[in-house]
N, C-alpha and C positions, 0 to 999 in steps of 0.2 A: 504494500500500500504506500509506503514512504517513497519507493522508487517511482511509482506512477505519479505521485504528486510532484516529485522533483522534475520529471519529464514534462509536467504541465506547468512548470515555472513557479512552483511554490518553494519557499525557503523556510528554514527552521527559525521561527521567531524566538522560541525558547524551549527548553526541555526540563521537565521536573519528574524525576522518577522514571516511570515507564511511559509517560505521556509526552508526546511531541506536539507542539503548537505550530501549525504551518499557516503561512500567509502568502497570497499570490503577489508576485513581484510588481505588477502594474496596477492591481486593483485590491487595495488593502481590505475592502469589505468582504472579499472572498477569503474566509479563514475557516480552519477546521482543526480538530484535535484528534490525534491518532494514538491509541493505546497499543503499545508494542508488547505482545505476549507470545509465548512459544507456539501457540496453536493458531489456527486460522480465526479471523474475527467473525462473530456472528453476523448474520444477514442484516439485522437492524443496525449494527455499528457501521457496516459498509454503506447502507442507505443514508445514515446520518452524515458520514464523511463526504459522500458524493453531493448531498444536499448543501452542506456548508461550503463546499468548494465550488459548487455550481458546475460540476462536471457530469455530463450525461453518461448513461451506461454504455452507449456506443463509443463515446470518446474514451471512456475508461478502458474498454476492451481493446481499442486501437493502441493505447499507451502501454498495455501489458508487455 
């Protein structure tokens, strides 16, 4: 998930524990929080990350 956001020009605003706060380089209103855990994130977390970053599912799959 972090690699996809990096390809979509999001940078790490800050990290605290296992949470990474990402902000888009040219549009600071596009921000999201990614919790990094050893397992795959639940579907609801993926939905929330895509919603906050304003990335469509199609764009997300292209960036994989």
